[in-house]
C-alpha positions as CSV (number, residue, x, y, z in Angstrom):
1,M,93.7,105.0,105.8
2,A,96.8,104.2,103.7
3,E,98.7,101.0,104.5
4,S,102.2,101.5,105.9
5,R,105.3,99.8,104.4
6,N,106.1,96.6,106.2
7,E,107.3,93.1,105.5
8,K,103.9,91.9,104.4
9,S,102.9,94.9,102.3
10,S,104.2,96.3,99.1
11,V,102.3,99.6,99.6
12,P,104.2,102.4,101.3
13,A,102.7,104.9,103.6
14,S,100.7,107.7,102.1
15,P,102.1,111.3,102.1
16,S,100.1,112.0,105.2
17,G,101.8,109.1,107.0
18,P,105.4,108.2,107.5
19,A,107.5,108.7,104.4
20,Y,108.9,105.7,102.6
21,T,111.8,106.1,100.3
22,W,111.8,103.7,97.3
23,T,115.0,101.8,96.6
24,V,116.2,100.1,93.4
25,A,115.7,96.8,95.3
26,D,111.9,97.6,95.6
27,F,111.6,97.9,91.8
28,L,113.7,94.8,91.1
29,S,111.8,92.6,93.6
30,G,109.4,91.6,90.9
31,E,106.5,93.6,92.5
32,F,105.0,96.5,90.6
33,P,105.5,99.7,92.6
34,A,102.0,100.0,94.0
35,G,101.6,102.9,96.3
36,L,103.8,105.3,94.4
37,R,103.0,108.7,95.8
38,V,101.9,111.1,93.1
39,L,101.2,114.8,93.4
40,L,98.8,115.8,90.6
41,V,98.5,119.5,89.8
42,D,96.0,120.9,87.4
43,E,93.4,123.7,87.6
44,D,91.0,121.8,85.4
45,P,88.7,119.7,87.6
46,V,87.8,117.3,84.7
47,S,91.5,116.7,84.0
48,L,92.2,116.2,87.7
49,L,89.4,113.6,88.0
50,I,90.4,111.7,84.8
51,L,94.1,111.6,85.7
52,E,93.3,110.7,89.3
53,R,91.3,107.7,88.1
54,L,94.0,106.6,85.7
55,L,96.6,106.8,88.4
56,Q,94.5,104.9,90.9
57,T,94.0,102.1,88.4
58,S,97.8,101.6,88.7
59,L,97.4,101.5,92.5
60,Y,99.3,104.9,92.8
61,Q,98.4,107.1,95.8
62,V,97.2,110.4,94.5
63,T,97.1,113.8,96.1
64,K,95.4,116.4,94.0
65,C,95.9,120.2,93.9
66,D,94.1,122.6,91.7
67,R,96.5,125.4,92.3
68,A,100.3,125.5,91.9
69,E,100.8,127.7,95.0
70,E,98.9,125.1,97.1
71,A,101.0,122.3,95.6
72,L,104.3,124.2,96.5
73,S,103.1,124.7,100.0
74,L,102.2,121.0,100.3
75,L,105.6,120.0,98.9
76,R,107.5,122.3,101.3
77,E,105.5,121.0,104.2
78,K,106.0,117.3,103.4
79,K,109.5,117.2,102.1
80,D,109.7,113.5,101.3
81,G,105.9,113.0,100.9
82,F,105.8,112.4,97.2
83,D,107.7,110.2,94.7
84,I,106.7,112.1,91.5
85,I,104.7,115.1,90.3
86,L,102.4,115.5,87.3
87,S,101.6,119.1,86.6
88,D,99.8,121.0,83.9
89,V,101.9,123.7,82.0
90,H,99.2,126.3,81.8
91,M,97.7,127.3,85.2
92,A,96.2,130.6,86.2
93,D,97.8,131.2,89.6
94,M,101.4,130.4,88.5
95,D,102.9,129.5,85.2
96,G,103.7,125.8,85.1
97,I,107.3,126.4,84.0
98,K,107.8,128.8,87.0
99,F,106.3,126.0,89.2
100,L,108.7,123.5,87.7
101,D,111.6,125.9,88.3
102,C,110.7,126.1,92.0
103,I,110.6,122.4,92.3
104,V,113.9,121.9,90.5
105,R,115.6,124.5,92.6
106,E,114.2,123.4,96.0
107,M,113.6,119.6,95.7
108,D,114.9,116.5,94.1
109,I,111.7,114.9,92.6
110,P,110.8,113.9,89.1
111,V,108.3,116.2,87.4
112,I,106.2,115.3,84.4
113,M,104.6,118.2,82.6
114,L,101.1,117.9,81.0
115,S,99.4,120.0,78.4
116,A,96.9,119.9,75.6
117,D,99.3,122.3,73.9
118,E,101.5,120.1,71.9
119,R,103.7,122.7,70.2
120,N,107.4,121.9,70.2
121,D,108.4,125.1,71.9
122,V,106.2,124.2,74.9
123,L,107.6,120.7,75.2
124,M,111.2,122.0,74.8
125,K,110.7,124.7,77.4
126,A,109.5,122.1,79.9
127,V,112.3,119.7,79.3
128,I,115.0,122.5,79.3
129,H,113.6,123.7,82.7
130,G,113.9,120.2,84.2
131,A,110.9,118.1,83.4
132,C,111.7,114.4,83.1
133,A,108.9,114.0,80.6
134,F,106.1,115.8,78.8
135,F,102.7,114.2,78.2
136,V,100.1,115.6,75.8
137,K,96.5,115.6,77.0
138,P,94.5,113.6,76.8
139,V,97.1,111.3,78.4
140,R,97.1,107.7,77.3
141,P,96.6,105.2,80.1
142,R,99.8,103.3,79.3
143,L,101.9,106.5,79.8
144,V,100.3,107.0,83.3
145,Q,101.0,103.3,84.2
146,C,104.7,103.8,83.4
147,I,105.5,106.9,85.4
148,W,107.3,104.7,88.0
149,E,110.1,104.4,85.4
150,H,111.1,108.0,86.1
151,V,111.3,107.3,89.9
152,L,113.4,104.2,89.2
153,R,115.8,106.2,87.0
154,K,116.3,108.8,89.8
155,K,116.9,106.0,92.3
156,V,119.5,104.3,90.1
157,K,121.3,107.6,89.6
158,E,121.3,108.3,93.3
159,E,122.6,104.8,94.2
160,K,125.4,105.0,91.6
161,A,126.3,108.5,92.9
162,L,126.6,107.1,96.3
163,N,128.9,104.4,94.8
164,K,126.6,101.6,96.1
165,S,126.2,98.4,94.3
166,A,122.6,98.0,93.2
167,I,120.9,94.6,93.2
168,T,121.9,93.3,89.7
169,T,119.6,90.5,88.9
170,L,115.8,90.2,88.5
171,P,114.2,87.4,90.3
172,N,113.7,84.3,88.1
173,H,115.6,86.0,85.2
174,G,119.2,85.7,86.3
175,S,120.3,88.5,83.9
176,N,122.3,91.5,85.1
177,I,120.6,94.8,84.4
178,L,122.5,97.2,86.7
179,Q,126.2,97.4,87.4
180,G,127.4,98.8,90.7
181,D,130.5,101.1,90.5
């Protein structure tokens, strides 16, 4: 069972438990965002397994789907159940770009598109349709470790839009990194 977010734990509840919304303060607290809730969508079972293991080594909570339709149902059912989505571009049940379009239209969640197809037109199409990043398979472990950066960017943008002042100093560093409006 996943651990719930509390004063003693840096791991938020899993998508099946109570939703936890990350804040900029969580990222700036000096603790790595362990427990980031990732929805992984890929019809290839080998890719799913490899990516799941890479994500778990960074202490991310992973939910796997091998079909885009199943992933959309899960996302609609658990509105705030995930922090980020990693999805393959080429899937049999639904084109990955169509899947991305549905997410962008219905939800506010960062999406990273994945593909072994590294042609520029595939990459550009994904970014134009709203992907925050595009990773070429096989995905390097360092890229997977850093997916939290996309969630942080979203949170900073949200907090600035709400005209809130974000925490501006890193512990033990004393340097300003964010300015509140």
